[in-house]
N, C-alpha and C positions, 0 to 999 in steps of 0.2 A: 767252621762252616764251609771254610774254603773248599775242603775236600768233599763235604756232602752236598753242596749247592752250586760249587763252580767258582771261579775266579771273577767271573764279570759280577754276579751277585754280591759276593764277598766284598769287593772293592767298591760298590756303590754303597752297600750298607755301611761300611767305614766312612764313607763321603756323607751319609746323612748323620753319621754320630759327630762329626766334626762340627756340622750345623745344630747339633743339639735336637735333632729329629728322630734319632733313633737312640733311646735310653737303654738298650740290651747290650751285654758283652758278647761279642763273637766267639763262638766254640773255637777253642785253640789259643784264646786270651790267656795270658797268665793272670793268676789271682783274680777270677772273675767276679768275686764279691766287692773287692777292692774297685775294680773298674766300673761296677756298677754304681757304686756311690759317686765316683769321679764324675761320669757321665750326668747323674741327676745334678751334683752341684753345677757343672758346666750348663746344662739346660736352665737350670735355677739363676745363673749369672747372666745368660742371654735373657731371661725373660725380664729381669731387673733393668737390665741395659735398655731395651725397647721400650720398657715402659716410662724409663727417665726421659728417655730421647722424645717419646709421644708427649710427655707432661711439659719438657722443656719447649717444644714446638707449639703447643697450643697456649700455653701461658706466658711464654716469653716476649719480650718486648721487640725482639729483631724481627725481619721480613721473613719469617718462615710461612706465614699465611698471606694470601693475596691482599694488597693493601689497596687495589684501585678502587673497590666498590664493595658494597656489604654482600652481594650476589657470590663474588669470588672467594670473598673470605669464608663464607658459610660452606662453599663446596669444598674449600681445602680443610675446614674444620671437620666435614663429614670424612674425608678420605682419611685422614689421621685417627678419628674414632673407630671406624670400622676396622681398620687395618691394626690397630691396638686390639680390639677384641678377638681378632682373627689370631694374632699372636700369642695373645694370653691363653687362648684355648689349646693351640698347638703346644706350647711348651707346658701347660697344666697337664695334659695327655701324657706327654714324656714322662713327668715327673710321677703322676699318680694313676696312670691306667697301663702299666707295664705287663702286669699279668695275662692280660688278653691277648697282648702283642707277642709275649713269649710263648704262649700255647699256640698261637697261628704257627710260628716258625717251628716248633717242634712238630705239629700234626704235618705241616708241609714237608719237613725232612723226612717223617715216616711214610708219606705219601709218594713223593717224587721218586722218579727214577734216578740212577747214576746221572750226574751232570756230564754233558757233552765233553770230551776230553780237550778240545781246542777251543780258541776264543772265536773262531769263525763261526762254529757251530753254536756256540752259545749267544752270537750276535743273532744268528739266525732264529733261534729259540724265543729271545726276548727283544726282538726287533721293534715292537711297537714302543716299550718302555725306552728303549735308546733313543729312538727318533723323537719321541715327545720330550724327552729330558734335554738331550742337546739341541734340539730345535728351539726348545724355549730359551735355554741359556745363549746360543747363538743369535737369535731375533733380539733379544733384550740387549745383548751388547752392541749389535748393529745399530739399534735405534737410538740407543744413548749417543753413540759416536756421531750418527747424523743430527741429532740435536745439538751437539756440540759444534758441529761444523756449519750448520745451517741458521741456527737461531742466535739473536743476539742475546747473549746472556746477562740477564739484570742480577742483582744481588738477591730478589726474591727467587727466581728460577734456580740459582745455585743453591740456595740454603734449602729450598724445597726439596728438590730432587735429591741432593745429598744425604736427607734424612728419611725422606719417603722410598726412595728407591729400596734401600734395604728390607723394608717390610714387604715390598711388592716381591723380592726376590725369594724371601722364606715362604710367602704364601703360595708362589707359583711352584717351589721345590716341594711345598708339602703336598701341592696338587699331583705332581709326578710321582710321591710317595704312595698316593692311593693308586695311582695307575699300576706302579709295580705290583702292589699287593692282589689289585682285581685282576691283573695279568697272569700271576701265578694261580688264582683261583679258576680262570677260564681253561688255563692249560689243564688242569685236573678234570675239569668238566669235559673237555675235549677228549681227553684219554679215556675217560669213562664211556662216552658215546662210541669211540672207534671199538673198545671192547665188546660193547653190547651189540655193534654192528656185526662183529666177529661171530658171536655166538648165535645171531638171528641167520647168518648166512649158512653155520653149521648145521642148525636144527632144519632149515629150508632142504640143504643137501639130504639130511638123513631121511627126512620124509619122502623126498621124491626119488632118492636113488637106493640107499643103503642105509642100514642103521645096524647097532649090536645091542645084545644084552646089557641093559644096564645104562644104556645112553642117556636116557631121559633123568635117572637118577644123578649122574655126572652133570647134566645139564642144570639141574634142578640146585645142587651145590654151588657151580659157577655162578649162577643168577644171585644166589644167596651171598656169595662172596662180594659180588658187585654192589650188592644192595648194602652190605656193610662198609665198603668204600665209598658209597653215596652217602650214608650216614656222617663218616668223617668229614667228606668234602662239605656237607651242610654245616657240620660244627665248624670248619675252617672259614666259612662265610659268616656265621655268627660272631667268631671271635675277631674278624676283621670289621664287623659292624660297631662291636663292643670297643674295640682299640680305638677308633677314629671317629666315634659317634657325635662328638660336639664340633670336631675341627672340620668336618665334612660339611656342615651346616655354615659355619662361620667362613671358612675360605670361600665358598660359593657365594655365600652372601656379600662379602668384600668384594669380590671380583664383579658381582652384578651391579652393585653400589656404584662401584669405580666407573663401570662402563655408561650406566646411566647419567652420572654426574658429568664426566667427560665430554658425552654427546650432547648434553645440554649447554654446557659451557662451551663447546665447540661453535654452536649455532650462535651463542651471545656474543662470542668474541668477534665473529664473522660479521654479525648484525652490527656491532658498535666499532668496527675496525680497528681491534686490540691487535697488536703485532705479537701474538703468541701462538706458537704451533706445536706446542709439547702434548696436544691432545691425541696425537696419532701415537705417541707411546702405550695407548691402551690396547694396541693391535695384539700385543701377546695375552692380554686378559681376554680378548674376545675369542681366540684360538683355544684357550685353555678349556673351557667349560665345553665345547664340543669334543675336544681331545677326550676329557673324562668320561662324559657321557657315552661316547663310542666304546670305549672299553667297557664300561658298565652295561651298556645294551648288549654287547658280543656275548658277555657272560650269562644273561639271562635268555638269550635267544637260543642257547643251548640246551635249556631245559626242554621245550618242546621236541627238539630233535632227540634226546635222549628217551623221553616217552614214545617217541614214534619207533626208536630201534627196539625197546622194550616188547612193545606190542607186536613187532614183526618176528619176535621168537614162536615157533611153531611148537603147537602141543598137539600129540597124536593120542595118547591114552593114558597119560599121568595126570591123575588128579592132584598129587602132590606138587607137581611142576605148575600146574594151573594156579593152585593155592599160593605158590612162591610169587609167581608172577602177578597177581592180583595184590598180595600183600606189598610188594615193591610198586606196585601202581599207586597204590594208596598213600605210601610214603612219599612218592613224589609230588602228590595232591597235597597232602599237608604239610610237608617241610620242602616248599618250593624256595628255592635261592632267588633271594630278592634283595636288591641294593637300594636303599631308600635314605631320605631325609627323617631319621628318628620317627619313621613312620608317617610323615607329613606328605610326602610325594615320592613317588617312584623316580629313579634316575635314569630315565631313558628319553628317546628322542622326542617324545611328546610334552617333556618338560620346556625343551627348546621352543617349541610353537607357543607354549603356554606363556613362558618369560618374553618371548618377541612380541606377542600380541599385546601383553601388559605396557611393554616398553613403549610401542608405538602409540 
């Protein structure tokens, strides 16, 4: 995969493997079947470990949960509960939903051009993913350090954040994994739009200035080729939804619940004059959802642009070309690339307004 996808993608997929988030061996790995079994075993061990931590924190007698009052205790209980649900769904997909993810990467390797030869060009290609990933990690580290420097650390705060923060980190990194796959999908859609724009420009030039015998037949074959490419891109989007269908819902749900709980608890601590300021650690969670939706909407916004470029192709006298364009247009209508939560809600900017109105 390093040779097919570039060193940047290869190294980051290896990073996700170490966290149990990518259960597939990378091409070039020795003994791929044995490597796949080891990755599944590692993901299973991590799932059991996180579950054991959650059970210990919820049922243990130590101060993992806030002991000041029942409201704070219930808030911490909800955080652990939804975090455990999210982590369980993440590692369950790593263990039992490997085929859709494998097909995603096989299709991407077939669709994608040769990777950029240098790290600088690869960073320019995947800059959205890189900024979101390292921005998340850097912000998490800075906020944890500021908590250590500014907050008087009670036993409860030390126990809670030392056990809850690993859940937060895994959930946020899973979100960046979503971003990576959607960004690869967006790049394929953008490439298709660019190629259709070239065909539209060629057809306009041929109709206005000069043409040659067989031009429209050549154009029809090129449109059919682009239609086949779109069919594979649509399949790519389906495999993305299938590979992450449950964890997209649970990850966003865990982030939303945490934001809601911490906002309510922030007002509660201010009202009660409680000397706890750890609620500002939710800032990365506040930024994770817009980052995810930004990339998701960027993918879906390319669909009208692709249809626009397709309709810009000029037909002069060929009924076969006209029929091919109509067929492609119907395919875009019925096989629309849409990213959603198990069909419940489309992941676009309107989701932010709906969630924000419900929160307020």
